[in-house]
N, C-alpha and C positions, 0 to 999 in steps of 0.2 A: 389546289394540289398540295401546297405547303401546309395548309391547315389539316388536310387528311393525313399527311405524314406525321405531323405533330400529334394528332389524335391517336394514331396507331402506336406511335412510340410511347405515349403516355399510358395507354392501356397495357402495352407489353411490360413496361416498367412496373405498373401496378400488379400485374399477374405474377411477375418475378418476385416482387417484395412479399406478396401473400404466400407464395410457395416457400420462400426462404423462412418466413416466420413459422409456417407449419412444420417444416423439416426440423428447424432448431427446437421448437417447443415440444414436439411430440416424438422425436427420435433421440437416441443417445449420441448423435454425431458431435454436438458441442462438448459433451462430457469427455469423449475420446480426445478431442482437440485440446481440452484443458489439461488432460493428463500428459499429452505429448509436450506441452509447453511448460509444464511444471518444473521449477528449478531443482537441482539436487540439493539436499539438505545435509548440513554438517554442523550440528550444534555442539559447541565446546565451551568449557568454562572460560570466561573472559573478564576484562577489566571494567566494562561498562555495558549497560543495556540501553539501546537507543530506540525510543518509540516514536515513529514518525506521525506527523499530524494527519488528521482526517476530517476535521471540521467540528464546529459547535453551533448550536442554535443561537438566535439573537440574545436570549436571556442567559447564555453561558453554559447551559446544560449540554452535555456531550451527545453527539449523534451516535447511533448504534456502532458504526465502524470505529469511531474514536474510542468508545467505551471498551469494545472488544480488544483493541490493540493495547489499551492501558492495562486491562486486567491481565493479559498475557505478560506484559512487562513486569507487573507487580508480582505475579506468580513466579516468574524467573528470579526476581530479586529475593523473594521470601524463601525460595528453595535453594538459594546459595549459588546461583550461576554467575553472579557478578555483584560487586559491592556498590555500584553506582547506577542510578536510574536517570536517564536523560529523557525529558518529554518535550516534544516540539509541537508547534501549532500557532494559531492566533493567540493574542494575549488572553482572551476569554477562555479559549480551549485549554491553554497551558495552565492557567490559574485553576480551572476546574479539575484538571488532571492532577495537579500537585496537591490540591486539597483532598481529593479522593485517595490518592496514593498514601498520603499521610494518615488518613483515617483507616487505611488498610494495613498500616504497620511499617511504612517506609519513613524513616526519620528525615527531618529537613536536611541534615548534613549529607545524606545520600541522594538528594534530589537536585537536579539541575534543569532549568527551563530555558528554552530558546524560542523567542516569540517574533523574531523579525523576518524569518524566511517566508517566501511566497511560493516557492517551487521545490521539488525534490533536489534539484541542483543547488539551490540556496541552502537547503537544510544540510546537505553534505558539506558544503564549504564552511558554513558557520559553525556547525557542530564539530566538524573536523578540527577547526581552529581551537575551539573550546577544549576538546579532548587532548590535542597535542600540547596545549599549555599545561595540562595536568599530567602529562607523560603517559597518557593512555594510548595503547597500540592495538588492542583487540576488543571487538565489540560483538554483541548480539543485536542484530537489527530486526526490529519488529514492524511488520507491515503486512498487507494482504499478499497472497501467493502470487497474483498476477504482477504486482508491483516489485516483487523481490529482486528479479534479475536486474532491472534497470537501477534500482536503489542500491543494490550491492555493488555494482560496477562504479557508481558515482562515489560511494564511500571508500571503495578501494583506491580510487584515484586520489583520495586524500591521504594515502599512505597507511590506511587502517586494514587490519586483518578482520574480515567480516564473516560471521556465521549468521545465516538468515533464519528467522523464526516466523513462519506464516501465522497470521491471525485473521481468520475469515469469518464472515457472518453466516455463510451457508456452505454445504458440502458440494464439491465438484461432482459428486455422484448422484445428486438430487434428480428425481424424475419429475419434479413440479415444473410445469411450463414456464411460469413466471421466473423461476430461479434459473432455468436454462437460458431464457432470453437475457436476463441480467448478466449471466456468465459470458454470453456472446458479446454483449456491450463492453464488458470489462476487458475481454481479450482484444477486441478491435481498438478500444481506447488506448490500451497499453502498446499495441503494435504501432499506432500512430505516434505516440509519445516517444517511443524508441527511435522511430524514423526521424522525428524532429531533432532529438538530441544528437543523433549521428550526423545529420545535415549541418548542425551548428557546431560540431566538433566537441561536444560535451562528453561523448562516449567514444 
């Protein structure tokens, strides 16, 4: 009897998972959910641009998410939105980002790297301390759209005035099934991260 119940439960869960995948991949439901959870944007001239880490390959080359964030940060710097560019990530990621930013016209004096943080909370605390020591109070925060709400709150807790700048690999309006599934993954991941941060008192 117990084996039959387990088998039926397993089959039911399998059917539900398949239905969820079909609904997410082939309907606009997740696109609508993404728009509902999108943070309000208010981009203003600031004292620094902070580009959060996103990872690098073992050889130090930037992954697509890290590259997209850096390019957004460099464009903001080159168009005069702030005079200082802060890049975070692993040592390899930060070094690669700094070299690329320099090649794209950001002078060393305008570049700051932070390599010791392992989480968004770490980035907020460590970068917050660096910026406070420089007298910086206003920042443009560059990360992906889903991450912006949590990251903004964490940097605000460091006494900074934050304007969020989304840097995404793909559009929230995409109709491609694989993009929709990735969008769902990012929404769920961010919801769990926010829950964890609230449970630990970080938010």
